[in-house]
Residue frames relative to the residue before (quaternion, step in Angstrom):
aa qw qx qy qz dx dy dz
M 1.0000 0.0000 0.0000 0.0000 0.00 0.00 0.00
V 0.6617 0.5020 -0.2894 0.4758 3.50 0.97 -0.98
R 0.6332 0.5329 -0.3359 0.4497 3.56 1.05 -0.80
I 0.6338 0.5295 -0.3393 0.4504 3.59 0.98 -0.81
V 0.6712 0.5087 -0.3078 0.4428 3.53 0.87 -0.97
L 0.6654 0.4857 -0.3197 0.4681 3.57 1.02 -0.80
A 0.6329 0.5266 -0.3555 0.4425 3.56 1.02 -0.66
V 0.6479 0.5131 -0.3317 0.4548 3.55 1.01 -0.81
L 0.6491 0.5208 -0.3219 0.4515 3.54 1.01 -0.85
M 0.6330 0.5366 -0.3151 0.4606 3.59 1.05 -0.85
G 0.6665 0.5125 -0.3087 0.4448 3.51 1.06 -0.83
L 0.6253 0.5505 -0.3038 0.4622 3.45 1.09 -0.84
F 0.6225 0.5553 -0.3046 0.4598 3.53 1.10 -0.98
V 0.6777 0.5048 -0.2963 0.4451 3.56 0.90 -0.95
L 0.6863 0.4818 -0.2830 0.4657 3.55 0.96 -0.97
V 0.6469 0.5038 -0.3203 0.4744 3.60 1.01 -0.72
D 0.7003 0.4921 -0.2692 0.4416 3.53 0.90 -0.89
V 0.7653 0.3791 -0.2086 0.4765 3.62 0.88 -0.90
A 0.6154 0.6074 -0.3830 0.3251 3.65 0.86 -0.71
P 0.7000 0.4498 -0.3260 0.4488 3.63 0.76 -0.70
A 0.5255 0.6436 -0.4224 0.3622 3.64 1.14 -0.27
F 0.7989 0.2010 -0.1130 0.5556 3.62 0.94 -0.61
A 0.0298 -0.7632 0.6455 0.0038 3.57 -0.88 0.98
Q 0.0700 -0.8241 0.5621 0.0094 3.55 -0.29 1.24
S 0.1082 -0.7573 0.6425 0.0436 3.45 -1.18 0.85
A 0.7200 -0.4623 0.2853 0.4317 3.52 -1.21 -0.15
D 0.7649 0.3280 -0.1851 0.5227 3.51 1.14 -0.47
T 0.8238 0.1727 -0.0187 0.5396 3.61 0.85 -0.97
I 0.2517 -0.7062 0.6401 0.1679 3.46 -1.41 0.40
V 0.1483 -0.7965 0.5822 0.0675 3.58 -0.62 1.10
V 0.2463 -0.7675 0.5814 0.1105 3.56 -0.79 0.99
A 0.1996 -0.7861 0.5778 0.0919 3.58 -0.54 1.19
Q 0.0367 -0.8380 0.5435 -0.0317 3.53 -0.02 1.32
A 0.6992 0.4980 -0.2860 0.4259 3.51 1.17 -0.48
Q 0.4867 0.6724 -0.4278 0.3577 3.58 1.31 0.05
K 0.5042 -0.6738 0.4548 0.2914 3.58 -1.03 0.79
R 0.4496 -0.6896 0.4922 0.2831 3.62 -0.95 0.86
R 0.2853 -0.7770 0.5456 0.1311 3.52 -0.88 1.07
T 0.2158 -0.7932 0.5609 0.0983 3.59 -0.90 0.85
L 0.6855 -0.4691 0.3574 0.4270 3.60 -1.33 0.22
F 0.6058 0.5572 -0.3507 0.4467 3.55 1.06 -0.68
D 0.6572 0.4958 -0.3109 0.4750 3.54 0.96 -0.83
L 0.6416 0.5217 -0.3246 0.4591 3.63 1.06 -0.71
L 0.7303 0.4420 -0.2549 0.4542 3.57 0.93 -0.73
F 0.8231 0.2541 -0.0986 0.4982 3.51 0.90 -0.92
G 0.5826 -0.5862 0.3672 0.4266 3.57 1.33 0.01
E 0.5257 -0.6484 0.4628 0.2983 3.53 -1.21 0.60
E 0.5343 -0.6185 0.4834 0.3136 3.45 -1.20 0.68
P 0.4980 -0.6647 0.4444 0.3356 3.61 -0.70 0.96
A 0.5206 -0.6631 0.4519 0.2917 3.52 -1.02 0.97
K 0.4134 -0.6886 0.5280 0.2757 3.56 -0.99 0.75
P 0.5107 -0.6414 0.4629 0.3369 3.57 -0.95 0.69
A 0.5001 -0.6604 0.4527 0.3300 3.56 -0.95 0.85
P 0.5613 -0.6041 0.4464 0.3475 3.53 -1.07 0.79
P 0.5241 -0.6220 0.4577 0.3591 3.67 -1.02 0.71
V 0.3850 -0.7040 0.5573 0.2135 3.46 -1.10 0.86
T 0.1548 -0.7860 0.5955 0.0605 3.55 -0.71 1.07
Q 0.3567 -0.7232 0.5630 0.1809 3.45 -0.86 1.15
P 0.4602 -0.6572 0.5131 0.3050 3.59 -0.92 0.85
Q 0.3971 -0.7189 0.5216 0.2311 3.51 -0.94 0.92
R 0.3540 -0.7353 0.5397 0.2069 3.58 -0.88 0.94
A 0.4904 -0.6233 0.5132 0.3280 3.51 -1.09 0.71
P 0.5032 -0.6482 0.4533 0.3481 3.59 -0.97 0.65
R 0.5091 -0.6827 0.4532 0.2635 3.52 -0.97 1.11
A 0.4079 -0.7225 0.5031 0.2417 3.51 -0.80 0.96
K 0.4422 -0.6866 0.5025 0.2837 3.56 -0.95 0.83
P 0.5037 -0.6534 0.4598 0.3284 3.53 -0.99 0.80
P 0.5566 -0.6168 0.4230 0.3618 3.63 -0.97 0.61
Q 0.1836 -0.7857 0.5844 0.0861 3.56 -0.88 0.88
A 0.4874 -0.6557 0.4909 0.3024 3.49 -1.06 0.90
S 0.3892 -0.7252 0.5195 0.2295 3.49 -0.85 1.08
A 0.5058 -0.6520 0.4672 0.3176 3.54 -1.00 0.81
P 0.5694 -0.5925 0.4328 0.3706 3.62 -1.10 0.65
P 0.5287 -0.6487 0.4371 0.3296 3.57 -0.95 0.74
P 0.5338 -0.6359 0.4243 0.3614 3.60 -0.89 0.78
R 0.5211 -0.6336 0.4786 0.3130 3.54 -1.12 0.76
V 0.3205 -0.7400 0.5588 0.1935 3.59 -0.74 1.00
G 0.3082 -0.7532 0.5546 0.1737 3.55 -0.66 1.08
V 0.4189 -0.6838 0.5385 0.2587 3.52 -1.25 0.64
E 0.5917 -0.5614 0.4420 0.3734 3.51 -1.20 0.31
K 0.3975 -0.7518 0.4747 0.2270 3.57 -0.68 1.06
A 0.5193 -0.6379 0.4704 0.3196 3.51 -1.08 0.80
A 0.6104 -0.5776 0.3982 0.3678 3.58 -1.19 0.51
D 0.7574 0.3217 -0.1846 0.5374 3.54 1.13 -0.70
A 0.2100 0.8068 -0.5198 0.1865 3.55 1.12 0.69
T 0.5341 -0.5950 0.4943 0.3411 3.58 -1.17 0.64
R 0.2748 -0.7756 0.5543 0.1255 3.56 -0.86 1.10
L 0.0907 -0.7904 0.6056 0.0170 3.62 -0.47 1.19
A 0.0852 -0.7946 0.6005 0.0270 3.60 -0.60 1.16
V 0.2383 -0.7589 0.5995 0.0889 3.48 -1.05 1.04
F 0.1321 -0.8000 0.5850 0.0170 3.61 -0.47 1.29
G 0.5424 0.6496 -0.4620 0.2653 3.55 -1.19 0.58
D 0.6994 -0.4450 0.3598 0.4282 3.51 -1.30 -0.50
S 0.7983 -0.2540 0.1793 0.5158 3.56 -1.14 -0.63
L 0.5662 0.5544 -0.4188 0.4435 3.66 1.06 -0.29
A 0.6283 0.5191 -0.3387 0.4702 3.61 1.07 -0.56
I 0.5982 0.5583 -0.3660 0.4433 3.54 1.09 -0.59
D 0.6844 0.4833 -0.2774 0.4701 3.51 0.87 -1.03
L 0.6534 0.5116 -0.3215 0.4560 3.62 1.00 -0.95
S 0.6325 0.5491 -0.3413 0.4266 3.62 0.88 -0.81
K 0.6523 0.5028 -0.3074 0.4767 3.57 1.00 -0.83
A 0.6548 0.4928 -0.3166 0.4777 3.57 0.99 -0.71
L 0.6453 0.5014 -0.3309 0.4719 3.56 0.99 -0.69
E 0.6141 0.5561 -0.3366 0.4477 3.54 1.07 -0.61
R 0.6275 0.5119 -0.3104 0.4979 3.52 1.18 -0.74
L 0.7097 0.4960 -0.2830 0.4125 3.48 0.87 -0.94
Y 0.7554 0.3428 -0.1695 0.5320 3.55 1.12 -0.80
A 0.3009 0.7983 -0.4837 0.1954 3.54 1.27 0.37
E 0.7560 0.3678 -0.2091 0.4994 3.59 1.11 -0.67
D 0.5487 0.5581 -0.3960 0.4802 3.54 1.31 0.34
A 0.2722 -0.8082 0.5041 0.1362 3.58 -0.40 1.25
N 0.6789 0.5364 -0.2606 0.4283 3.53 1.33 -0.41
L 0.7379 0.2876 -0.2214 0.5690 3.57 1.29 0.22
V 0.1013 -0.7717 0.6277 0.0172 3.52 -0.95 1.01
V 0.2919 -0.7563 0.5691 0.1375 3.58 -0.98 0.98
I 0.1512 -0.7723 0.6149 0.0510 3.58 -0.88 1.12
N 0.2734 -0.7536 0.5770 0.1562 3.63 -0.71 1.04
Q 0.0046 -0.7968 0.6030 -0.0384 3.51 -0.68 1.20
G 0.3557 0.7649 -0.4669 0.2654 3.61 1.25 0.38
I 0.1137 -0.7755 0.6202 0.0321 3.50 -1.11 0.79
S 0.3987 -0.7350 0.4968 0.2325 3.61 -0.50 1.16
S 0.8411 0.1971 -0.1687 0.4747 3.52 -1.22 0.76
S 0.5332 0.6326 -0.4189 0.3741 3.57 1.14 0.20
G 0.1026 0.7725 -0.6241 0.0561 3.53 -1.38 0.14
F 0.6026 -0.5702 0.4090 0.3801 3.57 -1.35 -0.12
V 0.5609 0.6073 -0.3818 0.4133 3.59 1.24 0.08
R 0.7644 0.2718 -0.1438 0.5667 3.57 0.86 -1.04
D 0.0068 0.8080 -0.5888 0.0205 3.54 0.20 1.23
D 0.5220 0.5965 -0.4350 0.4272 3.60 1.24 -0.04
F 0.6422 0.4893 -0.3033 0.5061 3.59 1.18 -0.57
Y 0.7708 -0.1612 0.1299 0.6025 3.61 0.83 -0.97
D 0.2276 -0.7822 0.5701 0.1070 3.61 -0.61 1.18
W 0.2771 -0.7971 0.5124 0.1588 3.60 -0.27 1.20
N 0.6382 0.5386 -0.3365 0.4351 3.53 1.01 -0.69
A 0.6643 0.4913 -0.2968 0.4788 3.53 1.01 -0.72
A 0.6234 0.5372 -0.3032 0.4805 3.56 1.11 -0.83
L 0.6573 0.5368 -0.2874 0.4441 3.54 0.96 -0.90
A 0.6394 0.5233 -0.3219 0.4623 3.52 1.07 -0.90
E 0.6350 0.5066 -0.3405 0.4735 3.68 1.03 -0.66
E 0.6543 0.5104 -0.3228 0.4552 3.62 0.88 -0.81
I 0.6417 0.5086 -0.3114 0.4824 3.56 0.94 -0.85
A 0.6623 0.5132 -0.2993 0.4565 3.59 0.88 -0.90
A 0.7053 0.4034 -0.2616 0.5209 3.59 1.08 -0.67
D 0.3197 -0.7671 0.5038 0.2356 3.65 1.22 -0.04
S 0.2272 0.8325 -0.4670 0.1928 3.55 0.92 1.03
F 0.7985 0.1795 -0.1230 0.5613 3.65 1.21 -0.04
D 0.3618 -0.7397 0.5302 0.2022 3.49 -1.29 0.39
L 0.7667 0.1188 -0.0423 0.6295 3.57 1.19 -0.69
A 0.1700 -0.8038 0.5655 0.0717 3.58 -0.95 0.87
V 0.1254 -0.7275 0.6713 0.0661 3.52 -1.26 0.78
V 0.0717 -0.8107 0.5807 0.0171 3.58 -0.89 0.95
I 0.1171 0.7448 -0.6516 0.0832 3.54 -0.98 0.92
I 0.2253 0.7543 -0.5555 0.2677 3.53 -0.34 1.30
G 0.5142 0.6780 -0.4636 0.2469 3.58 -1.36 0.33
I 0.5505 0.6466 -0.4072 0.3364 3.65 1.13 -0.35
N 0.6985 0.4160 -0.2746 0.5135 3.61 1.29 -0.25
D 0.5559 0.6536 -0.3731 0.3528 3.64 1.22 -0.03
R 0.5668 0.5619 -0.4513 0.3991 3.69 1.01 0.15
Q 0.5077 0.5819 -0.4651 0.4328 3.45 0.41 1.38
E 0.6388 -0.5637 0.3523 0.3874 3.61 -1.14 0.39
I 0.3600 -0.7055 0.5801 0.1904 3.53 -1.28 0.72
Q 0.1669 -0.7569 0.6257 0.0877 3.49 -0.97 0.86
A 0.2082 0.7731 -0.5640 0.2021 3.51 -0.57 1.19
D 0.8322 0.0621 -0.1065 0.5406 3.59 -0.96 1.02
G 0.6801 -0.5079 0.2703 0.4544 3.61 1.01 0.75
Q 0.6298 0.5131 -0.3479 0.4680 3.55 1.20 0.25
T 0.2660 -0.7255 0.6080 0.1823 3.52 -1.27 0.45
L 0.1296 -0.8217 0.5546 0.0202 3.48 -0.56 1.24
E 0.4911 -0.6888 0.4598 0.2701 3.51 -0.87 1.14
T 0.6408 -0.5634 0.3941 0.3415 3.51 -1.20 0.73
L 0.8679 0.0387 -0.0955 0.4860 3.55 -0.95 1.11
S 0.3731 0.6830 -0.5212 0.3501 3.54 1.13 0.65
A 0.6925 -0.4538 0.3284 0.4547 3.57 -1.27 0.13
G 0.6757 0.4740 -0.3142 0.4690 3.66 0.82 -0.79
W 0.6442 0.5264 -0.3305 0.4457 3.50 0.98 -0.90
T 0.6674 0.5123 -0.2987 0.4504 3.59 0.92 -0.97
S 0.6229 0.5338 -0.3554 0.4480 3.63 1.01 -0.80
I 0.6911 0.4836 -0.2931 0.4500 3.62 0.79 -0.96
Y 0.6287 0.5437 -0.3187 0.4556 3.54 1.03 -0.97
Q 0.6913 0.4751 -0.2973 0.4560 3.65 0.82 -0.94
A 0.6352 0.5157 -0.3572 0.4506 3.58 1.04 -0.59
R 0.6538 0.4788 -0.3380 0.4785 3.63 0.97 -0.64
L 0.6460 0.4875 -0.3564 0.4669 3.59 0.92 -0.50
A 0.6294 0.5284 -0.3320 0.4630 3.54 1.03 -0.77
N 0.6503 0.5096 -0.3315 0.4554 3.59 0.96 -0.77
F 0.6498 0.5270 -0.3144 0.4485 3.53 1.00 -0.79
L 0.7200 0.4019 -0.2711 0.4965 3.62 0.91 -0.83
D 0.5768 0.5560 -0.4055 0.4402 3.67 1.07 -0.37
Q 0.6222 0.5177 -0.3487 0.4725 3.60 1.04 -0.61
M 0.6410 0.5199 -0.3277 0.4598 3.61 0.98 -0.73
R 0.6868 0.4815 -0.2898 0.4610 3.48 0.92 -0.98
A 0.6483 0.5256 -0.3300 0.4411 3.58 0.96 -0.72
A 0.7290 0.3840 -0.2380 0.5142 3.58 1.10 -0.66
R 0.4278 -0.7389 0.4283 0.2961 3.57 1.37 0.31
K 0.4010 0.6713 -0.5187 0.3455 3.56 0.84 1.04
P 0.4077 -0.7140 0.5185 0.2346 3.55 -0.72 1.13
V 0.1533 -0.7932 0.5890 0.0195 3.58 -0.95 0.93
I 0.0889 -0.7403 0.6649 0.0449 3.58 -1.06 0.89
W 0.1174 -0.8050 0.5801 0.0403 3.59 -0.44 1.20
V 0.2229 -0.7905 0.5633 0.0899 3.55 -0.63 1.25
G 0.4122 -0.7137 0.5071 0.2520 3.52 -0.83 1.07
L 0.5523 -0.6214 0.4601 0.3118 3.56 -1.39 0.15
P 0.4304 -0.7315 0.4679 0.2462 3.55 -0.94 0.80
P 0.6404 -0.4999 0.3642 0.4554 3.69 -1.15 0.12
M 0.2983 -0.7370 0.5838 0.1642 3.55 -1.24 0.57
A 0.6416 -0.5705 0.3685 0.3564 3.51 -1.32 0.51
K 0.7132 0.4198 -0.2397 0.5077 3.61 0.96 -0.89
T 0.5113 -0.6944 0.4093 0.2982 3.57 -0.69 1.08
Q 0.7084 0.4572 -0.2927 0.4510 3.59 0.68 -1.06
Y 0.6624 0.4750 -0.3321 0.4747 3.62 0.89 -0.79
S 0.6529 0.5142 -0.3440 0.4370 3.61 0.89 -0.78
A 0.6236 0.5239 -0.3441 0.4672 3.66 1.06 -0.64
A 0.6510 0.4862 -0.3275 0.4823 3.65 0.94 -0.75
I 0.6633 0.5120 -0.3193 0.4427 3.57 0.87 -0.83
S 0.6250 0.5237 -0.3422 0.4670 3.60 1.12 -0.74
Q 0.6386 0.5079 -0.3444 0.4643 3.60 0.98 -0.68
I 0.6463 0.4911 -0.3379 0.4764 3.59 0.95 -0.80
A 0.6200 0.5366 -0.3530 0.4507 3.60 1.01 -0.71
N 0.6382 0.5231 -0.3309 0.4578 3.63 0.95 -0.81
I 0.6085 0.5250 -0.3468 0.4835 3.64 1.02 -0.76
Q 0.6736 0.4933 -0.3037 0.4590 3.61 0.85 -0.91
R 0.6286 0.5423 -0.3419 0.4404 3.60 1.00 -0.76
L 0.6872 0.4759 -0.3009 0.4591 3.56 0.87 -0.86
A 0.6335 0.5252 -0.3167 0.4717 3.55 1.13 -0.67
S 0.6167 0.5552 -0.3281 0.4514 3.51 1.11 -0.72
F 0.6617 0.5096 -0.2932 0.4652 3.55 0.93 -0.95
S 0.7172 0.4332 -0.2699 0.4744 3.56 0.88 -0.89
G 0.6899 0.4789 -0.2596 0.4767 3.61 1.19 -0.62
G 0.5288 -0.6731 0.4011 0.3263 3.63 1.18 0.04
A 0.5268 0.6329 -0.4272 0.3734 3.52 1.12 0.50
E 0.4769 -0.6417 0.5005 0.3321 3.58 -1.17 0.43
Y 0.1843 -0.8087 0.5527 0.0808 3.58 -0.77 1.04
L 0.1632 -0.7973 0.5784 0.0562 3.53 -0.71 1.10
D 0.1701 -0.7989 0.5717 0.0772 3.61 -0.43 1.16
I 0.0597 -0.8266 0.5594 -0.0146 3.55 -0.66 1.18
Y 0.3519 0.7735 -0.4805 0.2169 3.60 1.24 0.01
E 0.7615 0.3981 -0.2361 0.4538 3.59 0.56 -1.06
R 0.6048 0.5760 -0.3560 0.4192 3.62 1.16 -0.37
F 0.7281 0.3431 -0.2303 0.5469 3.61 1.27 -0.22
L 0.4514 0.6473 -0.4910 0.3689 3.59 0.99 0.64
G 0.5009 -0.6315 0.4868 0.3367 3.55 -1.24 0.37
E 0.7232 -0.4270 0.2998 0.4524 3.53 -1.35 -0.05
D 0.6753 0.4741 -0.2969 0.4806 3.63 1.22 -0.49
G 0.5522 -0.6362 0.3820 0.3800 3.58 1.22 0.17
K 0.6078 0.5227 -0.3531 0.4825 3.63 1.28 0.39
F 0.7158 -0.4040 0.3464 0.4521 3.48 -1.35 0.02
S 0.0267 0.7758 -0.6286 0.0481 3.55 -1.07 0.85
S 0.3946 -0.7220 0.5188 0.2321 3.55 -0.97 0.91
Y 0.7618 0.3292 -0.1693 0.5316 3.55 1.20 -0.46
G 0.1300 0.7818 -0.5965 0.1272 3.51 -1.16 0.56
P 0.6389 -0.5171 0.3674 0.4353 3.59 -1.24 0.11
D 0.3555 -0.7235 0.5610 0.1882 3.60 -1.03 0.90
V 0.7510 -0.3877 0.2746 0.4585 3.56 -1.27 -0.20
N 0.6845 0.4545 -0.2924 0.4893 3.59 1.21 -0.28
G 0.5517 -0.6298 0.3743 0.3986 3.58 1.35 -0.02
Q 0.5702 0.5795 -0.3866 0.4354 3.55 1.23 0.14
N 0.5428 -0.6235 0.4643 0.3179 3.53 -1.18 0.74
A 0.1186 0.7904 -0.5841 0.1413 3.57 -0.63 1.10
Q 0.6258 -0.5432 0.4356 0.3516 3.51 -1.37 0.34
M 0.2202 -0.8062 0.5416 0.0909 3.58 -0.42 1.25
R 0.8219 0.2248 -0.0672 0.5190 3.53 0.93 -0.91
K 0.4963 -0.6462 0.4643 0.3473 3.59 -1.03 0.49
D 0.7159 -0.4906 0.2960 0.3989 3.49 -1.35 0.26
D 0.6079 0.5727 -0.3557 0.4195 3.61 1.16 -0.40
G 0.4436 -0.7260 0.4338 0.2966 3.59 1.33 -0.11
I 0.6517 0.5124 -0.3036 0.4696 3.57 1.21 0.25
H 0.8059 0.3053 -0.1307 0.4901 3.51 0.60 -1.22
F 0.5352 -0.6316 0.4690 0.3078 3.57 -1.26 0.39
A 0.4443 -0.6339 0.5799 0.2541 3.45 -1.24 0.77
T 0.6868 -0.4768 0.2956 0.4622 3.60 -1.19 0.10
A 0.6427 0.5172 -0.3247 0.4627 3.59 1.03 -0.78
G 0.6464 0.5249 -0.3166 0.4544 3.54 1.05 -0.77
S 0.6568 0.5011 -0.3134 0.4682 3.55 1.02 -0.83
D 0.6493 0.4922 -0.3430 0.4674 3.62 0.98 -0.71
K 0.6416 0.5294 -0.3305 0.4459 3.57 1.02 -0.64
L 0.6414 0.5072 -0.3046 0.4885 3.47 1.14 -0.77
A 0.6233 0.5375 -0.3279 0.4638 3.55 1.01 -0.78
F 0.6500 0.5115 -0.3415 0.4465 3.61 0.93 -0.69
Y 0.6289 0.5247 -0.3234 0.4740 3.58 1.00 -0.87
L 0.6706 0.5228 -0.2887 0.4400 3.51 0.94 -0.99
S 0.6321 0.5543 -0.3471 0.4156 3.60 1.08 -0.75
Q 0.6081 0.5631 -0.3744 0.4159 3.52 1.08 -0.53
T 0.6580 0.4756 -0.2861 0.5089 3.62 1.21 -0.61
I 0.6039 0.5620 -0.3540 0.4406 3.59 1.11 -0.74
R 0.5800 0.5948 -0.3788 0.4078 3.58 1.08 -0.61
T 0.5772 0.5935 -0.4009 0.3922 3.58 1.10 -0.42
F 0.7578 0.3442 -0.1547 0.5324 3.58 1.14 -0.73
Y 0.8045 0.2582 -0.1148 0.5224 3.53 1.01 -0.69
R 0.0816 0.8027 -0.5824 0.0989 3.56 -0.78 1.13
G 0.3587 0.8040 -0.4116 0.2356 3.45 1.28 0.51
G 0.8198 0.0052 0.0054 0.5726 3.57 1.22 -0.15
G 0.6445 -0.5343 0.3722 0.4008 3.59 -1.25 0.27
V 0.2837 -0.7298 0.5956 0.1795 3.55 -1.07 0.70
L 0.7720 -0.3722 0.1987 0.4754 3.59 0.30 1.32
N 0.7485 0.3286 -0.1883 0.5443 3.65 1.19 0.15
A 0.1753 -0.8291 0.5271 0.0639 3.57 -0.32 1.27
V 0.5124 0.6482 -0.4190 0.3764 3.58 1.30 -0.06
A 0.4491 -0.6929 0.5002 0.2608 3.56 -0.80 1.03
D 0.3532 -0.7198 0.5474 0.2398 3.52 -0.99 0.78
P 0.3125 -0.7847 0.4952 0.2034 3.68 -0.40 1.06
L 0.6512 0.5230 -0.3177 0.4488 3.65 1.19 -0.28
V 0.4346 0.6925 -0.4846 0.3109 3.61 1.22 0.03
G 0.7926 0.2854 -0.2209 0.4914 3.56 -0.83 0.98
T 0.6676 0.4457 -0.3107 0.5090 3.52 1.33 0.12
D 0.6893 -0.4740 0.3410 0.4289 3.52 -1.30 0.17
A 0.6567 0.5341 -0.3269 0.4202 3.57 1.09 -0.59
A 0.4861 0.6708 -0.4407 0.3457 3.63 1.26 -0.28
A 0.7358 0.4382 -0.2515 0.4508 3.56 0.95 -0.80
M 0.5057 0.6686 -0.4235 0.3433 3.59 1.28 -0.11
L 0.5401 -0.5735 0.4924 0.3700 3.57 -1.26 0.35
R 0.0136 -0.8221 0.5685 -0.0260 3.51 -0.57 1.14
P 0.6324 -0.5434 0.3647 0.4144 3.57 -1.13 0.41
P 0.5068 -0.6702 0.4272 0.3340 3.61 -1.00 0.66
F 0.7501 -0.3709 0.2919 0.4632 3.55 -1.34 -0.04
Q 0.3592 -0.6727 0.5973 0.2484 3.51 -1.19 0.62
G 0.7715 -0.0756 0.0573 0.6292 3.62 0.47 1.08
L 0.4902 -0.6419 0.4903 0.3275 3.60 -0.95 0.86
G 0.8229 0.2414 -0.1936 0.4765 3.53 -0.85 0.93
Q 0.5839 0.5674 -0.3646 0.4519 3.59 1.34 0.12
T 0.7251 -0.4449 0.3195 0.4174 3.49 -1.37 0.07
R 0.4225 -0.7234 0.4959 0.2285 3.54 -0.90 0.82
L 0.3952 -0.6985 0.5284 0.2769 3.56 -0.95 0.77
L 0.3173 -0.7440 0.5630 0.1700 3.57 -1.14 0.68
E 0.5754 -0.5860 0.4547 0.3445 3.49 -1.21 0.52
I 0.3296 -0.7865 0.4948 0.1670 3.58 -0.40 1.19
A 0.6347 0.5801 -0.3228 0.3954 3.50 1.02 -0.86
G 0.5100 -0.6686 0.4258 0.3340 3.62 1.12 -0.40
A 0.6452 -0.5258 0.3801 0.4034 3.54 -1.32 0.10
V 0.3102 -0.7129 0.5928 0.2099 3.48 -1.26 0.49
I 0.1860 -0.8188 0.5378 0.0754 3.55 -0.54 1.28
P 0.4807 -0.6886 0.4544 0.2969 3.57 -0.78 0.96
I 0.5932 -0.5895 0.4084 0.3659 3.60 -1.10 0.65
S 0.6814 0.5114 -0.2979 0.4305 3.58 0.99 -0.72
R 0.6159 0.5667 -0.3525 0.4186 3.57 1.21 -0.27
V 0.4220 -0.7005 0.5230 0.2402 3.53 -0.95 1.01
P 0.4035 -0.7318 0.4720 0.2807 3.64 -0.66 0.88
V 0.4551 -0.6724 0.5228 0.2598 3.56 -1.07 0.68
R 0.5909 -0.5798 0.4257 0.3653 3.61 -1.15 0.67
A 0.5770 -0.6456 0.3834 0.3213 3.53 -0.96 0.93
D 0.5886 0.5871 -0.4003 0.3855 3.68 1.16 -0.50
D 0.5636 0.6089 -0.4000 0.3894 3.59 1.17 -0.40
L 0.6457 0.5287 -0.3237 0.4458 3.54 1.23 -0.55
L 0.7397 0.4344 -0.2165 0.4661 3.55 1.21 -0.53
L 0.7625 0.3509 -0.1594 0.5197 3.52 1.10 -0.75
S 0.4380 -0.6953 0.4932 0.2856 3.55 -0.94 0.78
T 0.7645 0.1819 -0.1247 0.6057 3.61 1.14 -0.56
R 0.5257 -0.6323 0.4620 0.3323 3.56 -1.08 0.66
V 0.1717 -0.7645 0.6168 0.0748 3.53 -0.98 0.97
P 0.5278 -0.6328 0.4436 0.3524 3.58 -0.90 0.93
V 0.3610 -0.7355 0.5386 0.1967 3.57 -0.96 0.99
S 0.4642 -0.6844 0.4887 0.2780 3.57 -0.85 0.93
P 0.5975 -0.5813 0.3904 0.3907 3.61 -1.09 0.54
A 0.6542 -0.5738 0.3366 0.3598 3.49 -1.12 0.57
F 0.5322 -0.6323 0.4474 0.3416 3.67 -0.99 0.64
P 0.4278 -0.7359 0.4610 0.2508 3.58 -0.68 1.19
L 0.4892 -0.6608 0.4734 0.3161 3.62 -0.99 0.79
E 0.5801 0.6055 -0.3775 0.3928 3.53 1.10 -0.51
A 0.5936 0.5703 -0.3610 0.4383 3.53 1.16 -0.51
L 0.6245 0.5254 -0.3360 0.4702 3.55 1.08 -0.65
V 0.6657 0.4939 -0.3094 0.4660 3.55 1.01 -0.73
R 0.6924 0.4788 -0.2607 0.4727 3.57 1.02 -0.82
A 0.5276 0.6428 -0.4319 0.3492 3.62 1.20 -0.45
P 0.4703 -0.6743 0.4857 0.2971 3.67 -0.90 0.82
V 0.5968 -0.5644 0.4476 0.3533 3.50 -1.22 0.63
G 0.7474 0.3747 -0.2840 0.4694 3.53 -0.93 0.92
R 0.6113 0.5326 -0.3635 0.4589 3.55 1.24 -0.28
A 0.6605 -0.5559 0.3398 0.3732 3.57 -1.14 0.64
D 0.7631 0.3858 -0.2239 0.4677 3.57 0.97 -0.80
A 0.4526 0.7052 -0.4523 0.3055 3.54 1.15 0.23
F 0.1189 -0.8442 0.5081 0.1222 3.56 1.21 -0.71
G 0.7030 -0.5133 0.2725 0.4098 3.60 0.94 0.85
V 0.6749 0.4616 -0.3077 0.4866 3.59 1.21 0.09
G 0.4199 0.7262 -0.4541 0.3002 3.63 1.22 0.18
Q 0.5070 -0.6354 0.5065 0.2875 3.55 -1.40 0.19
D 0.4882 -0.6319 0.5092 0.3211 3.50 -1.18 0.56
P 0.4578 -0.7302 0.4299 0.2690 3.56 -0.65 1.20
T 0.6068 0.5747 -0.3532 0.4205 3.56 1.15 -0.42
Q 0.7319 0.3846 -0.2047 0.5239 3.53 1.24 -0.53
V 0.5567 0.6064 -0.4120 0.3907 3.57 1.21 0.01
T 0.2303 -0.7643 0.5894 0.1243 3.58 -0.84 1.06
E 0.3508 -0.7629 0.5057 0.1981 3.50 -0.43 1.26
N 0.3806 -0.6928 0.5715 0.2204 3.54 -1.01 0.85
P 0.4325 -0.7227 0.4718 0.2610 3.56 -0.57 1.07
G 0.6498 0.5249 -0.3436 0.4292 3.63 1.10 -0.46
E 0.6951 0.4571 -0.2829 0.4773 3.64 1.23 -0.21
R 0.1434 -0.7895 0.5936 0.0621 3.53 -0.95 0.75
């Protein structure tokens, strides 16, 4: 009996131990290798409760180091302006506002010049019902609020003019006549008040039709400046791309490629405004010489024909200025100066020309005979010569 019980128990042990190892289905056979092996002790007294799996700890990642960032250049500290500093007023539309800020940066270290922003956004010479520039200028002149004027305006003037109950089409003959009269009135007030004026032309625009209209307006302003006694600064070609068309990017005052124009294709970006301010500073020197313009290096080309030439900009604000390598352009009508003036600090009397007879009388074989000398054996010496 005991043997039968033991045999039954052994059979149950084999069935319990082997059966879970194979699970057969219609298609596949799965081998359970990871299951715990059960013993007779487990069958008689129960299985030991499974221990809970230890918690899985995720390794902590070290915080990622931030890439080094280039520090922005420190802002230029402006000096305190002198009480009698030259007052430079910038008149115009939103272009004048950007230009005045660039001029403030350019002249920040010059105590003898202060920049006054007189720009009015959306203004122009067409919509005098919105802002009358001639009336505003009369008030500024009466208050004697500036000494030197810079004008850049016109991006809002491509619209119809309403005058005498009529609406005149943009750039028509009547429109041009009224526009010229308003420009002339503006410049006549400046000339009567003996205020020097620098009229800055308009740059190319992104949209073709708009740029063509702005170019015609700039030409009208150019003629008005010439007849009104103002200095006209043409900047059109200086803001073109290499293909001769509008370009948002170009070399800045440091020679690096930078964004010159804003995304609207009209206004100047910061780099473009600084570049325009540099070009303008060359013309400002005609009227203002009261202090250094961020550059204490003397210009060796001042007073020469090369001074008016288009030269490279500063290599960094406050750095040495590049000179025109090609040299000065001499007009055809100008009589060239003797070469000894380039070598000697003082003029030295020039000896009389070497006589050609001396070449003929030079004996053959001497350095100055040049193959045309005489044979000394055949030369008859003149008794009157020594």
